[in-house]
N, C-alpha and C positions, 0 to 999 in steps of 0.2 A: 435509636445509635446506629443501627444497621443502615438506614435510609441515610444518613451522613455519612457514613464509610462509604456506602455504594456512591453519593454523590462525589466525594472526594476523588476515588478511583475513577468515576465519569469524568470529572473535570481535568484530570491529568493527563486520563487516555486522549481525550479531546484536544487539548492542548499539544500534546505530542502529535497528533494527526495533523491538524492545521499546520503546525511547526515543520514537518515531513512534507507536507503538500507543497508548501512555500517553498521548501529546498528544492523539491521535484520540478517547481515552477522555474528557478534560477537555474538549474540544469538544462530545461527548455531553451531558457535564453542563450547558456553557453553552447549547445548545440547550433543554434539559428547563428550565433558568431561564427564558430567554427565552419559549417557550410558557407556562410557568405565569404569568407576569407579564402576557402577552398575555390570557388568560382572564380572569384576575381584572379586568385593566384594563377589559374588554369587558362582564363582569357587573357591578364595581361603578360603573364610571365611563361607563358605555356608550362610551367610547373605546378601540378598538384601540390596541396598541405599534405607533408608525411603522418602517416596514422588517421586520416579522416575516418576510412571505413572502420579502423578498430574503435576512435573514439563514439563513434554513431553506434556501433554494437553495444558498448560499454553505458553509453548514455540512455539510449532505449530501455533497455533492463533497467537502471536504477531510476528511471522516470517512471515506468511501472508502478515498481515496488514501495518508492516513497509516496505516491500518490493513493496508493491501494487503500489504507486505513481511512484516510479523507472521505474517499469513494463510498465505503462502508459505511463510515458515520453519517453520512448525508443521507444514505441510502439511494444511491446511484449507481450500484453495481449492476451492470447489464444483466438483465434476466428476463424471464417470460410470466410475469405475475398475472395474464388476462384470466385465467382460471381462477385465481385467489380473488381477483377482484368480482368477478361474478358469483363465485362462493361465499364472498364477503356482504352480499348485499342479498343473499337469501339464507346463510347460516354464519354470522358473524363468528361466532365461538370457533366453530370448525375451523373458519379459515385464520382466526388468529392461532389456534394451535398448530395449525400448518406450517405456519409461518415462524412460529418457535422451533418447530422441529427441522425447517431448513436453516434458520438461523443456527441450531446445536449443529447441525451436519457440517455446516460451513466452518464453525469456529474448530471442528474434529482437525476438517481438511488443514486449514492455515495453520492450526496447533502441529499438525505433523510434518508439513513444510518448513515450520520453522525448527523442530527438531531435528530434521534431518540436514538443514545447511548451515545449522550454526556450527557442527563438527567440521563442515567442509570450509566453512570461514577459519576455523584454529588452525586446520590443516594448512590454508592457504597462507595464512599469516606466517605460520612457522618456515614454511619452505622456500616461503616468496615465490610461487609459480605465478607466471604471467602470461597474457597472451599477445600475439601479433607475432611481426615478422623482426626476428633477433638480428642487430644490426642496423634496421631500419627504424621501427618503431614497436614500444611494448609498452603494455600496462599490467599493474599487478592484480590479479582475480580476488583477492580479498575484498575489496572495498563492496563489488559487487554481489559477494556472499554474505556481507556484513547486512547490505542494504535489505536482500532477499530475507534475510532472520528478521530483522528488526521489523521489516513492513509486514510479514506474515503474523509475526507474534504481536504486533500490534493489533491487526485486523483480527485476530483470532479473541484479543481482550473486548475488543469492541462487538464482536459477535456476542459473546458470553455476557456482557452487560444487556443486549436485547436479548436474549434468553431469558436472564434474570428479572428484567423489568417489565418484558412480555410486549415490548413497543420495539418498532423498528428503529425508533430513532432514540435513545435512552437520554440523550441530553435535552430533550424535549420532555419528556417523563419526569426526570428530577425538577427540570423547572414548576413543572405543575404540580408534584407531589411538595415540594417547597413553600410554594405559592397556598397549596391549600392546609397548610399547618398553621 
């Protein structure tokens, strides 16, 4: 029963992470289009696209946090694990325990970021604060805060799943345990 519940949560978290990553990729494509339009407008019309600077700032933050959970899911988060690889060859249990500790600490930090940014999202939603140059180009803050909250909360869930399953890639662990049954 616990394994099937864990498998279900893992499936949902993985699906959300993959969908979020795909959305982040669409934001990258939109950013490429905006930058190309800006370059063409500057070259042909000597007039830059208004708000390009703001859209780039907005997009980069969204891309990072939309793709964060999937990066965690597939174990591609930038880190130095040379020591753990060497330790894993000599003492695999110690290396596995250290990985669990690192994943637990990572879950705590991701959870704290989500906990801090969600009230900021609610505040930005309520007040409709914006960034940019008034009268020229502005964007609301709330989508950025929402994406940060969502991305870090989902990354937290995936790190927790890694701690519970004792595997760096819980989706692989679930497939193994389901095939063993």
